[in-house]
C-alpha positions as CSV (number, residue, x, y, z in Angstrom):
1,X,42.3,18.4,104.1
2,X,40.7,21.5,102.6
3,X,39.5,22.1,99.1
4,X,42.1,23.7,97.2
5,X,41.2,27.1,95.1
6,X,42.3,28.3,92.3
7,X,45.1,31.2,91.5
8,X,47.2,33.0,89.2
9,X,50.6,34.2,88.9
10,X,53.3,36.1,86.2
11,X,56.9,36.4,86.5
12,X,58.2,40.1,86.8
13,X,60.8,40.5,84.5
14,X,62.8,43.6,83.9
15,X,63.6,44.2,80.4
16,X,66.4,47.7,80.1
17,X,66.5,47.5,76.3
18,X,63.2,46.6,74.8
19,X,63.7,46.9,71.4
20,X,66.3,43.5,72.4
21,X,64.1,41.3,74.2
22,X,66.2,40.0,76.3
23,X,64.9,40.3,79.9
24,X,66.1,39.0,83.9
25,X,63.0,37.2,86.2
26,X,63.0,39.5,89.5
27,X,59.9,38.4,90.8
28,X,56.7,36.7,90.8
29,X,53.1,38.4,91.3
30,X,50.6,36.0,92.1
31,X,46.3,36.0,92.6
32,X,44.1,34.3,93.8
33,X,40.1,35.2,93.9
34,X,39.0,32.8,96.1
35,X,41.3,33.2,99.0
36,X,41.1,37.2,98.2
37,X,44.5,37.4,97.7
38,X,47.0,39.5,95.9
39,X,50.8,39.9,96.3
40,X,54.2,40.1,95.0
41,X,57.3,39.3,96.0
42,X,60.8,40.7,94.2
43,X,64.4,41.1,94.8
44,X,66.6,43.1,92.7
45,X,69.9,41.7,92.5
46,X,72.0,44.9,91.4
47,X,75.0,43.5,90.2
48,X,73.7,41.0,88.3
49,X,71.3,43.7,86.7
50,X,74.4,45.8,86.3
51,X,76.3,43.2,84.3
52,X,72.9,42.3,82.1
53,X,72.9,46.1,82.0
54,X,75.2,48.7,83.0
55,X,73.2,52.1,81.9
56,X,69.8,51.0,84.2
57,X,69.0,53.2,86.7
58,X,68.6,50.8,90.2
59,X,66.3,53.7,92.1
60,X,63.9,53.7,89.5
61,X,63.4,50.3,89.1
62,X,62.9,50.3,92.4
63,X,60.5,53.1,93.2
64,X,59.2,51.3,90.5
65,X,59.0,47.7,91.8
66,X,57.7,49.5,95.4
67,X,54.5,50.4,93.2
68,X,53.7,47.6,92.6
69,X,53.5,46.4,96.5
70,X,51.0,49.1,97.1
71,X,48.9,48.6,94.3
72,X,48.4,44.8,95.6
73,X,48.1,46.1,99.2
74,X,45.1,48.8,97.7
75,X,46.3,51.5,99.8
76,X,45.4,54.6,99.3
77,X,49.3,55.6,98.7
78,X,48.9,52.9,95.7
79,X,47.3,55.4,93.6
80,X,43.8,55.0,91.6
81,X,44.6,51.6,90.1
82,X,45.5,50.7,93.9
83,X,41.3,51.0,95.1
84,X,40.2,49.0,91.6
85,X,38.8,45.8,93.3
86,X,41.1,42.8,93.5
87,X,41.2,41.0,89.9
88,X,41.4,44.8,88.0
89,X,44.6,45.4,90.0
90,X,46.2,41.9,89.1
91,X,44.8,42.3,85.6
92,X,46.3,45.9,85.7
93,X,49.6,44.7,86.5
94,X,50.3,41.9,84.4
95,X,48.7,43.5,81.0
96,X,51.1,43.6,78.1
97,X,53.4,46.4,78.1
98,X,56.6,47.7,76.6
99,X,57.6,49.1,79.3
100,X,60.9,48.4,81.4
101,X,59.4,46.3,83.9
102,X,56.5,43.8,82.4
103,X,55.7,40.3,83.4
104,X,55.4,36.9,81.7
105,X,52.2,35.4,80.4
106,X,49.8,34.8,84.0
107,X,49.7,30.6,84.4
108,X,46.9,29.1,86.7
109,X,47.4,26.3,89.7
110,X,46.0,24.9,92.7
111,X,46.7,25.8,96.5
112,X,45.6,25.6,99.5
113,X,48.1,28.8,100.7
114,X,48.6,31.4,98.6
115,X,51.5,33.0,100.4
116,X,53.2,29.7,100.4
117,X,52.9,29.0,96.2
118,X,54.4,32.4,96.4
119,X,57.1,31.9,98.7
120,X,57.9,28.5,96.4
121,X,57.9,30.2,93.2
122,X,59.9,33.0,93.7
123,X,62.6,30.6,94.8
124,X,62.0,28.8,91.7
125,X,62.3,31.5,89.4
126,X,63.8,33.9,90.6
127,X,66.3,32.4,93.4
């Protein structure tokens, strides 16, 4: 049996009206330094989100979350944040902020397969 390694994750939330502090979970971001792994998985349920907040711009939300994917991948299209080290990218993405896209506090665990854990967490918190 392979030794388990540490990982950290946060749930990605859409907060349509920051002043009301109401949110809807839309994704999960997971980081494992030992596995050199950083990935995000999200899904926007447009009808549910529109019921939650009629005025939300789904295109802006999609573009912002696509930027999270590019930053995780570390590609040049991820901008200057995407060029940071893996841990710095994760910390930047999960930093506390008062915007329409926020993340929960980070949580940690042990795993052998961070991709499987990301899928499991996505199913638990989003689906």
